[in-house]
C-alpha positions in Angstrom: 0.0 0.0 0.0 1.1 3.6 -0.6 0.0 6.9 0.7 -0.2 10.0 -1.6 0.2 13.6 -0.8 0.5 16.2 -3.6 4.0 16.0 -5.0 5.0 12.7 -3.3 4.0 9.1 -2.9 5.2 7.2 0.2 5.5 3.4 0.4 3.8 2.1 3.5 7.1 0.5 4.6 8.7 4.0 4.8 6.1 5.5 7.1 7.5 6.8 10.4 5.8 5.5 13.5 5.1 8.4 15.9 3.7 9.3 19.3 0.8 11.7 18.5 -1.1 13.9 21.0 -4.6 14.9 20.1 -6.1 17.9 21.9 -9.8 18.3 21.9 -12.5 20.1 23.9 -14.9 17.2 23.6 -15.7 14.6 26.3 -14.8 11.4 24.6 -17.1 9.4 26.9 -20.3 11.4 26.3 -20.1 13.7 23.2 -22.0 12.4 20.2 -19.3 13.7 17.9 -16.7 11.4 19.5 -17.5 8.8 16.7 -15.4 10.7 14.1 -12.5 11.4 16.5 -12.2 7.9 17.7 -12.6 6.4 14.2 -9.8 8.6 12.9 -7.6 7.9 15.9 -8.2 4.1 15.5 -7.1 4.4 11.9 -3.9 6.1 12.9 -3.3 3.5 15.5 -3.8 0.8 12.9 -0.9 2.4 11.0 1.3 1.9 14.1 1.1 5.4 15.6 0.5 5.9 19.3 -2.4 8.2 20.1 -2.5 10.1 23.3 -5.3 12.5 24.4 -5.6 15.9 26.1 -9.3 16.3 26.8 -11.9 17.0 29.5 -12.4 13.2 29.7 -11.6 11.5 33.0 -9.0 8.8 32.8 -7.2 10.0 29.7 -3.5 10.9 29.4 -3.8 14.6 29.9 -7.1 15.7 31.6 -8.0 19.3 31.2 -11.0 21.3 32.4 -13.8 22.8 30.4 -16.6 24.6 32.3 -20.2 23.6 31.6 -21.4 27.0 32.6 -22.7 29.0 29.7 -20.2 31.5 28.3 -17.2 30.1 30.3 -16.4 26.9 28.3 -13.8 28.2 25.8 -12.1 30.5 28.3 -11.8 27.7 31.0 -10.6 25.2 28.4 -8.0 27.6 27.0 -6.5 28.3 30.4 -6.4 24.6 31.3 -4.8 23.6 28.0 -2.2 26.5 28.4 -1.3 25.1 31.9 -1.0 21.5 30.6 1.2 22.5 27.7 3.5 24.5 29.9 4.7 21.1 31.4 6.9 18.6 29.5 5.0 16.7 26.8 6.8 13.6 25.4 5.3 13.3 21.9 6.5 13.6 18.3 3.7 15.8 17.0 0.3 17.2 18.1 -3.1 17.4 16.4 -4.7 20.6 17.8 -8.4 21.1 17.3 -9.0 24.8 16.5 -10.7 25.3 19.9 -7.4 24.4 21.6 -5.0 26.5 19.4 -5.0 29.6 21.5 -4.2 27.7 24.7 -1.6 25.3 23.3 0.5 27.0 20.7 3.0 28.9 22.9 3.8 25.9 25.0 4.3 23.7 22.0 6.6 26.2 20.4 8.7 26.5 23.5 9.1 22.7 23.6 9.8 22.6 19.8 7.0 20.2 19.2 5.5 20.4 15.7 1.7 20.7 15.6 -1.1 20.7 13.1 -4.4 22.5 13.3 -7.4 20.1 13.1 -10.7 21.7 12.0 -13.5 19.2 11.9 -16.2 21.4 13.5 -16.3 25.0 12.3 -18.8 27.3 14.2 -22.5 26.9 13.3 -24.2 28.6 16.3 -26.2 31.8 15.8 -26.5 35.1 17.6 -23.9 36.3 20.1 -22.6 32.8 20.7 -22.0 32.3 17.0 -20.3 35.7 16.7 -17.9 34.9 19.6 -17.2 31.4 18.2 -16.4 32.8 14.7 -14.0 35.3 16.2 -12.3 32.5 18.1 -12.2 30.4 15.0 -10.6 33.2 12.9 -8.0 33.8 15.6 -7.1 30.1 15.8 -6.5 30.0 12.0 -4.4 33.2 12.1 -2.2 31.6 14.7 -2.0 28.3 12.8 -1.0 30.0 9.5 2.0 31.5 11.3 3.1 28.6 13.5 1.6 25.2 12.5 3.2 22.7 10.3 0.0 21.9 8.4 -3.7 21.7 8.5 -6.4 19.0 8.5 -9.9 20.0 7.3 -13.0 17.9 6.7 -13.8 19.0 3.2 -12.3 20.8 0.2 -14.6 23.7 0.9 -12.3 24.6 3.8 -9.0 24.3 2.0 -8.8 28.1 1.7 -8.5 28.5 5.4 -5.0 27.0 5.3 -3.7 29.4 2.7 0.0 28.5 2.3 0.0 25.6 4.8 0.2 22.0 3.6 -3.3 20.6 4.0 -4.9 17.2 4.2 -8.7 16.8 3.5 -10.1 14.1 5.8 -13.8 13.7 5.4 -16.0 11.8 7.9 -15.3 8.1 7.7 -16.8 4.9 8.9 -15.7 1.5 10.2 -17.5 -0.5 7.4 -17.0 -3.9 9.1 -19.2 -2.8 12.0 -22.2 -2.3 9.7 -22.4 -5.9 8.5 -25.8 -6.4 10.1 -28.8 -8.3 8.7 -31.6 -6.1 7.4 -35.3 -6.8 7.1 -37.3 -5.8 3.9 -40.2 -3.4 4.6 -42.9 -2.6 2.1 -43.5 0.7 3.9 -40.1 2.3 4.3 -39.0 4.4 7.3 -36.7 7.3 7.3 -34.0 7.9 9.9 -31.9 10.8 11.1 -29.0 10.2 13.4 -27.0 13.1 14.8 -27.3 16.4 16.6 -30.8 17.6 17.4 -29.6 21.2 17.8 -32.0 24.0 16.9 -29.6 25.2 14.2 -30.4 22.2 12.1 -34.2 23.1 12.0 -35.3 19.5 12.2 -38.8 20.6 13.2 -39.3 21.4 9.6 -38.4 17.9 8.6 -40.9 16.5 11.1 -43.6 18.7 9.7 -43.1 17.0 6.3 -44.8 13.8 7.6 -42.3 11.4 6.1 -42.4 8.9 9.0 -38.9 9.7 10.3 -37.0 8.5 13.4 -34.8 11.2 15.0 -32.0 9.8 17.1 -29.6 12.0 19.0 -29.5 14.8 21.5 -29.5 18.6 21.4 -31.4 21.8 22.1 -34.4 20.9 19.9 -35.1 17.5 21.3 -37.9 18.6 23.6 -39.6 20.6 21.0 -39.6 17.7 18.6 -41.1 15.4 21.3 -43.8 17.9 22.0 -44.6 18.1 18.3 -45.1 14.3 18.2 -41.9 13.3 16.6 -40.4 9.8 17.1 -37.3 11.0 19.1 -34.9 8.4 20.5 -32.0 9.0 22.8 -28.4 9.1 21.4 -27.4 5.5 21.0 -24.2 4.0 22.1 -21.8 3.8 19.1 -21.9 0.0 19.1 -25.7 0.0 18.6 -25.8 2.4 15.6 -25.6 -0.3 12.9 -28.4 -2.2 14.7 -30.5 1.0 14.8 -29.9 1.8 11.2 -31.0 -1.7 10.1 -34.5 -0.8 11.3 -34.8 1.9 8.7 -34.6 2.2 4.9 -33.8 5.8 4.0 -31.2 7.9 5.7 -31.9 11.6 5.7 -30.0 14.9 6.3 -31.8 18.1 5.4 -29.9 21.2 6.4 -31.0 24.9 6.3 -29.7 27.2 3.6 -26.9 28.8 5.6 -23.3 29.4 4.5 -21.7 27.5 7.4 -23.4 24.2 6.2 -21.9 24.3 2.7 -18.7 22.6 3.8 -20.2 20.0 6.1 -18.8 16.5 5.9 -21.4 14.5 7.8 -20.5 11.2 9.3 -24.1 10.1 9.2 -24.1 9.9 5.4 -21.2 7.5 5.4 -22.9 5.5 8.2 -26.2 5.4 6.2 -24.4 4.1 3.2 -22.4 1.6 5.2 -25.7 0.3 6.6 -27.1 -0.2 3.1 -29.7 2.6 3.2 -30.8 4.8 0.4 -29.7 8.4 1.2 -31.3 11.8 0.8 -29.0 14.6 1.9 -28.3 18.3 1.4 -25.6 18.8 -1.3 -22.7 19.8 1.0 -19.0 19.1 1.4 -17.5 16.5 -0.9 -20.5 14.3 -1.6 -20.2 11.7 -4.4 -21.9 12.3 -7.8 -25.5 11.2 -7.5 -25.7 10.4 -11.2 -23.1 7.7 -10.7 -24.6 6.6 -7.4 -28.3 5.9 -7.7 -28.6 5.1 -4.0 -28.1 8.8 -3.3 -30.2 11.9 -3.9 -28.6 15.4 -3.4 -30.8 18.4 -2.8 -30.0 22.1 -2.4 -29.6 23.4 1.1 -33.0 24.4 2.6 -35.0 23.2 -0.5 -38.0 21.5 1.2 -39.7 20.7 -2.1 -36.7 18.9 -3.6 -36.1 17.1 -0.3 -39.7 15.7 -0.1 -39.6 14.7 -3.8 -36.3 12.8 -3.3 -37.6 11.0 -0.2 -40.9 10.1 -2.0 -38.9 8.7 -4.9 -37.1 6.1 -2.7 -40.4 5.4 -0.8 -42.1 4.6 -4.1 -39.5 1.9 -5.0 -40.0 -1.8 -4.2 -38.2 -3.2 -1.2 -36.2 -5.3 -3.6 -35.0 -2.3 -5.5 -34.1 -0.4 -2.3 -32.1 -3.5 -1.2 -30.3 -3.5 -4.5 -29.4 0.2 -4.2 -28.3 -0.4 -0.6 -25.7 -2.9 -1.8 -24.3 -0.2 -4.1 -24.2 2.2 -1.1 -22.3 -0.3 1.0 -19.7 -0.7 -1.8 -19.2 3.1 -2.0 -18.7 3.3 1.7 -16.2 0.5 1.7 -14.2 2.0 -1.2 -14.4 5.7 -0.4 -15.2 6.3 3.3 -13.7 3.5 5.3 -11.4 5.1 7.9 -8.4 3.3 6.4 -9.1 5.2 3.2 -9.9 8.7 4.5 -7.0 8.7 7.0 -4.4 8.3 4.2 -4.0 12.0 3.5 -3.4 12.7 7.2 -0.7 10.0 7.3 1.0 11.5 4.3 0.8 15.0 5.7 2.4 14.0 9.0 5.1 11.9 7.2 6.0 14.8 4.9 6.2 17.5 7.5 7.8 15.5 10.4 10.0 12.8 9.0 
């Protein structure tokens, strides 16, 4: 096997095995977004790297604090990371999520430890909170462009943030083997959404479309969805997601027409495909060509009419046809979104910049 970065191809046997530290503000025991982080970390470990964590997660290598009090999370996390990075850190390189850049970069520079900015969750909040987060995001990238060795982003839509920095595009991946679960054919198909139930996603509009959808996750809009009569289920343990998806037929993701969603690289689409579902999703990030992938329908952001039409198209098919399309979806997930595939650019970036 070989890994490829623009300008150079590296045989697998030449890869340098390294101790890597990953700094994140997420609680890896509780946060729903941990799936992507742990999936990518596992892929790096499968390449022989050691992964260590700095996170507000009890029991990890470097435990830092992040206040749960509204308005104090980023400030408390930055202070805690700054203190942790002022002590000796025995690693070869550090993956720094943008939320941790301000607190970590000076300590890493003083210890001459190379680091990479990792941006998998650009700000999407609205109002004052969104304004503050966007300022923090802008500052993190300004620091990174001056001091980081490279950048890791989740879609080509975000390449421009890196400017002159070497960049690896690492979309959301999936452990395909976990999704080899038996499925039942249903004459009347069900839709399913798995992920954040935050108000910013406007899922109440999807419920109002009356498409018989399951909403699984947690977030600020969960109670409103329940009051409206939606089928809302609590965030599932990661190991149960394949089983849950096997109880549905069409995976959905319908996002509002807002600029910050254009570069999304949703894990759920890869999971839907790996589970053998037909998929209707907003046309964001680096989605495959729907003309070449008939299991997929892409709709413009916020276009309710196009979304309903796409869902009804899959609902009108026979269960045998949906199963046939699902097999194509699984093949795409295996070839294009398995973590062993999507982690390759990151391996190459680290090898080129550190070796």
